[in-house]
Jmol script that loads the backbone (N, CA, C; Angstrom):
load data "model"
ATOM      1  N   UNK A   1     -44.016 -99.355-165.131  1.00  0.00           N
ATOM      2  CA  UNK A   1     -43.993-100.886-166.586  1.00  0.00           C
ATOM      3  C   UNK A   1     -44.978-101.631-165.909  1.00  0.00           C
ATOM      4  N   UNK A   2     -45.786-101.540-164.921  1.00  0.00           N
ATOM      5  CA  UNK A   2     -47.113-102.168-164.284  1.00  0.00           C
ATOM      6  C   UNK A   2     -47.859-101.409-165.187  1.00  0.00           C
ATOM      7  N   UNK A   3     -47.779 -99.928-166.309  1.00  0.00           N
ATOM      8  CA  UNK A   3     -48.888 -99.918-166.738  1.00  0.00           C
ATOM      9  C   UNK A   3     -49.442-100.183-167.918  1.00  0.00           C
ATOM     10  N   UNK A   4     -48.134-101.062-168.460  1.00  0.00           N
ATOM     11  CA  UNK A   4     -48.904-101.636-169.784  1.00  0.00           C
ATOM     12  C   UNK A   4     -49.333-102.905-169.821  1.00  0.00           C
ATOM     13  N   UNK A   5     -50.570-103.351-170.699  1.00  0.00           N
ATOM     14  CA  UNK A   5     -51.429-104.327-170.346  1.00  0.00           C
ATOM     15  C   UNK A   5     -51.203-105.127-171.754  1.00  0.00           C
ATOM     16  N   UNK A   6     -51.240-106.303-171.534  1.00  0.00           N
ATOM     17  CA  UNK A   6     -51.359-107.559-172.366  1.00  0.00           C
ATOM     18  C   UNK A   6     -51.891-108.447-172.266  1.00  0.00           C
ATOM     19  N   UNK A   7     -52.869-108.695-173.716  1.00  0.00           N
ATOM     20  CA  UNK A   7     -53.249-109.889-173.257  1.00  0.00           C
ATOM     21  C   UNK A   7     -54.913-109.800-172.155  1.00  0.00           C
ATOM     22  N   UNK A   8     -54.951-107.914-171.576  1.00  0.00           N
ATOM     23  CA  UNK A   8     -56.439-107.656-170.461  1.00  0.00           C
ATOM     24  C   UNK A   8     -55.349-108.037-169.072  1.00  0.00           C
ATOM     25  N   UNK A   9     -54.018-108.093-169.384  1.00  0.00           N
ATOM     26  CA  UNK A   9     -53.368-108.535-167.707  1.00  0.00           C
ATOM     27  C   UNK A   9     -52.351-107.476-168.067  1.00  0.00           C
ATOM     28  N   UNK A  10     -51.948-107.093-166.234  1.00  0.00           N
ATOM     29  CA  UNK A  10     -51.058-106.218-166.446  1.00  0.00           C
ATOM     30  C   UNK A  10     -49.197-106.952-167.221  1.00  0.00           C
ATOM     31  N   UNK A  11     -48.416-106.686-166.913  1.00  0.00           N
ATOM     32  CA  UNK A  11     -47.070-107.015-167.421  1.00  0.00           C
ATOM     33  C   UNK A  11     -46.792-107.540-166.307  1.00  0.00           C
ATOM     34  N   UNK A  12     -46.725-106.808-165.446  1.00  0.00           N
ATOM     35  CA  UNK A  12     -46.299-107.316-163.507  1.00  0.00           C
ATOM     36  C   UNK A  12     -47.393-108.752-163.556  1.00  0.00           C
ATOM     37  N   UNK A  13     -47.956-108.767-164.151  1.00  0.00           N
ATOM     38  CA  UNK A  13     -49.822-110.123-163.446  1.00  0.00           C
ATOM     39  C   UNK A  13     -48.499-111.215-164.583  1.00  0.00           C
ATOM     40  N   UNK A  14     -48.273-110.966-165.248  1.00  0.00           N
ATOM     41  CA  UNK A  14     -47.757-112.055-166.392  1.00  0.00           C
ATOM     42  C   UNK A  14     -46.361-112.495-165.853  1.00  0.00           C
ATOM     43  N   UNK A  15     -45.594-111.856-165.351  1.00  0.00           N
ATOM     44  CA  UNK A  15     -44.347-111.987-164.948  1.00  0.00           C
ATOM     45  C   UNK A  15     -44.454-113.308-163.649  1.00  0.00           C
ATOM     46  N   UNK A  16     -44.924-112.333-162.796  1.00  0.00           N
ATOM     47  CA  UNK A  16     -45.617-113.050-161.539  1.00  0.00           C
ATOM     48  C   UNK A  16     -45.910-114.044-161.952  1.00  0.00           C
ATOM     49  N   UNK A  17     -46.730-114.460-162.895  1.00  0.00           N
ATOM     50  CA  UNK A  17     -48.472-116.072-163.513  1.00  0.00           C
ATOM     51  C   UNK A  17     -47.046-117.177-164.126  1.00  0.00           C
ATOM     52  N   UNK A  18     -45.996-116.432-164.686  1.00  0.00           N
ATOM     53  CA  UNK A  18     -45.496-117.419-165.474  1.00  0.00           C
ATOM     54  C   UNK A  18     -43.874-117.130-165.286  1.00  0.00           C
ATOM     55  N   UNK A  19     -43.610-116.681-164.661  1.00  0.00           N
ATOM     56  CA  UNK A  19     -41.760-116.960-164.305  1.00  0.00           C
ATOM     57  C   UNK A  19     -41.620-117.950-163.872  1.00  0.00           C
ATOM     58  N   UNK A  20     -41.960-118.625-162.913  1.00  0.00           N
ATOM     59  CA  UNK A  20     -41.741-120.110-162.663  1.00  0.00           C
ATOM     60  C   UNK A  20     -41.319-121.055-163.554  1.00  0.00           C
ATOM     61  N   UNK A  21     -42.382-121.111-164.311  1.00  0.00           N
ATOM     62  CA  UNK A  21     -42.514-121.949-165.513  1.00  0.00           C
ATOM     63  C   UNK A  21     -41.312-121.746-167.060  1.00  0.00           C
ATOM     64  N   UNK A  22     -41.395-120.455-166.730  1.00  0.00           N
ATOM     65  CA  UNK A  22     -39.980-119.614-167.746  1.00  0.00           C
ATOM     66  C   UNK A  22     -38.973-120.195-167.288  1.00  0.00           C
ATOM     67  N   UNK A  23     -38.534-119.605-165.568  1.00  0.00           N
ATOM     68  CA  UNK A  23     -37.304-119.881-165.786  1.00  0.00           C
ATOM     69  C   UNK A  23     -37.092-122.093-165.431  1.00  0.00           C
ATOM     70  N   UNK A  24     -37.964-122.828-165.396  1.00  0.00           N
ATOM     71  CA  UNK A  24     -37.736-124.312-165.127  1.00  0.00           C
ATOM     72  C   UNK A  24     -37.497-124.322-166.614  1.00  0.00           C
ATOM     73  N   UNK A  25     -37.783-124.168-168.157  1.00  0.00           N
ATOM     74  CA  UNK A  25     -37.619-124.435-168.994  1.00  0.00           C
ATOM     75  C   UNK A  25     -36.406-123.800-169.470  1.00  0.00           C
ATOM     76  N   UNK A  26     -35.987-122.531-168.539  1.00  0.00           N
ATOM     77  CA  UNK A  26     -34.853-122.132-169.210  1.00  0.00           C
ATOM     78  C   UNK A  26     -33.765-123.003-168.457  1.00  0.00           C
ATOM     79  N   UNK A  27     -33.522-123.328-167.200  1.00  0.00           N
ATOM     80  CA  UNK A  27     -32.856-124.123-166.983  1.00  0.00           C
ATOM     81  C   UNK A  27     -32.720-125.644-167.448  1.00  0.00           C
ATOM     82  N   UNK A  28     -34.054-126.659-167.691  1.00  0.00           N
ATOM     83  CA  UNK A  28     -33.872-127.963-168.322  1.00  0.00           C
ATOM     84  C   UNK A  28     -33.090-127.493-169.753  1.00  0.00           C
ATOM     85  N   UNK A  29     -32.965-126.722-170.388  1.00  0.00           N
ATOM     86  CA  UNK A  29     -32.084-126.561-171.860  1.00  0.00           C
ATOM     87  C   UNK A  29     -31.348-125.974-171.306  1.00  0.00           C
ATOM     88  N   UNK A  30     -31.394-125.088-170.880  1.00  0.00           N
ATOM     89  CA  UNK A  30     -29.506-124.480-171.000  1.00  0.00           C
ATOM     90  C   UNK A  30     -28.758-124.831-170.140  1.00  0.00           C
ATOM     91  N   UNK A  31     -29.167-126.031-169.018  1.00  0.00           N
ATOM     92  CA  UNK A  31     -28.263-126.360-167.595  1.00  0.00           C
ATOM     93  C   UNK A  31     -26.789-125.837-167.552  1.00  0.00           C
ATOM     94  N   UNK A  32     -27.212-124.632-167.281  1.00  0.00           N
ATOM     95  CA  UNK A  32     -26.415-123.865-166.909  1.00  0.00           C
ATOM     96  C   UNK A  32     -26.985-122.059-166.226  1.00  0.00           C
ATOM     97  N   UNK A  33     -26.932-121.753-165.160  1.00  0.00           N
ATOM     98  CA  UNK A  33     -27.400-121.622-164.179  1.00  0.00           C
ATOM     99  C   UNK A  33     -27.641-119.618-165.252  1.00  0.00           C
ATOM    100  N   UNK A  34     -26.422-119.235-165.305  1.00  0.00           N
ATOM    101  CA  UNK A  34     -26.136-117.635-165.490  1.00  0.00           C
ATOM    102  C   UNK A  34     -26.953-117.780-167.087  1.00  0.00           C
ATOM    103  N   UNK A  35     -26.589-118.249-168.234  1.00  0.00           N
ATOM    104  CA  UNK A  35     -27.393-118.512-169.248  1.00  0.00           C
ATOM    105  C   UNK A  35     -29.103-118.758-169.256  1.00  0.00           C
ATOM    106  N   UNK A  36     -29.693-119.568-167.798  1.00  0.00           N
ATOM    107  CA  UNK A  36     -30.909-119.219-167.620  1.00  0.00           C
ATOM    108  C   UNK A  36     -31.572-118.101-167.235  1.00  0.00           C
ATOM    109  N   UNK A  37     -30.677-117.501-166.331  1.00  0.00           N
ATOM    110  CA  UNK A  37     -31.152-116.196-165.991  1.00  0.00           C
ATOM    111  C   UNK A  37     -31.187-115.559-166.633  1.00  0.00           C
ATOM    112  N   UNK A  38     -30.145-114.986-168.079  1.00  0.00           N
ATOM    113  CA  UNK A  38     -29.724-114.030-169.160  1.00  0.00           C
ATOM    114  C   UNK A  38     -31.074-115.268-170.084  1.00  0.00           C
ATOM    115  N   UNK A  39     -31.070-115.796-170.124  1.00  0.00           N
ATOM    116  CA  UNK A  39     -32.362-116.006-171.446  1.00  0.00           C
ATOM    117  C   UNK A  39     -33.632-115.791-170.454  1.00  0.00           C
ATOM    118  N   UNK A  40     -34.014-115.905-169.453  1.00  0.00           N
ATOM    119  CA  UNK A  40     -35.510-115.310-168.871  1.00  0.00           C
ATOM    120  C   UNK A  40     -35.179-113.948-169.237  1.00  0.00           C
ATOM    121  N   UNK A  41     -34.572-112.998-168.934  1.00  0.00           N
ATOM    122  CA  UNK A  41     -34.774-111.735-168.987  1.00  0.00           C
ATOM    123  C   UNK A  41     -34.798-111.428-170.266  1.00  0.00           C
ATOM    124  N   UNK A  42     -33.881-112.268-171.354  1.00  0.00           N
ATOM    125  CA  UNK A  42     -34.459-112.210-172.768  1.00  0.00           C
ATOM    126  C   UNK A  42     -35.907-112.192-173.168  1.00  0.00           C
ATOM    127  N   UNK A  43     -36.608-113.015-172.566  1.00  0.00           N
ATOM    128  CA  UNK A  43     -37.618-113.483-173.049  1.00  0.00           C
ATOM    129  C   UNK A  43     -38.801-112.091-172.559  1.00  0.00           C
ATOM    130  N   UNK A  44     -38.385-111.734-171.119  1.00  0.00           N
ATOM    131  CA  UNK A  44     -39.727-111.031-170.791  1.00  0.00           C
ATOM    132  C   UNK A  44     -39.683-109.458-170.719  1.00  0.00           C
ATOM    133  N   UNK A  45     -38.042-108.656-171.810  1.00  0.00           N
ATOM    134  CA  UNK A  45     -37.077-107.911-172.386  1.00  0.00           C
ATOM    135  C   UNK A  45     -38.500-108.120-173.255  1.00  0.00           C
ATOM    136  N   UNK A  46     -38.063-108.756-174.525  1.00  0.00           N
ATOM    137  CA  UNK A  46     -38.456-108.697-175.660  1.00  0.00           C
ATOM    138  C   UNK A  46     -40.615-109.027-175.756  1.00  0.00           C
ATOM    139  N   UNK A  47     -41.258-109.649-174.506  1.00  0.00           N
ATOM    140  CA  UNK A  47     -42.680-109.761-174.250  1.00  0.00           C
ATOM    141  C   UNK A  47     -42.868-107.858-173.386  1.00  0.00           C
ATOM    142  N   UNK A  48     -42.285-107.066-172.949  1.00  0.00           N
ATOM    143  CA  UNK A  48     -42.712-105.531-172.724  1.00  0.00           C
ATOM    144  C   UNK A  48     -42.838-105.039-174.002  1.00  0.00           C
TER     145      UNK A  48
END
end "model"
wireframe off; spacefill off
backbone 0.3
color backbone group
């Protein structure tokens, strides 16, 4: 997984850099922790 390069950065680096922000946005918009986890996962799966 770490060998994918997106905009000059590895996928792992992008997940680490943006995971907190994506989590907050998902929770604020969905107001349900399980839905937020699913949304988080879907975002990064599509990015990958």
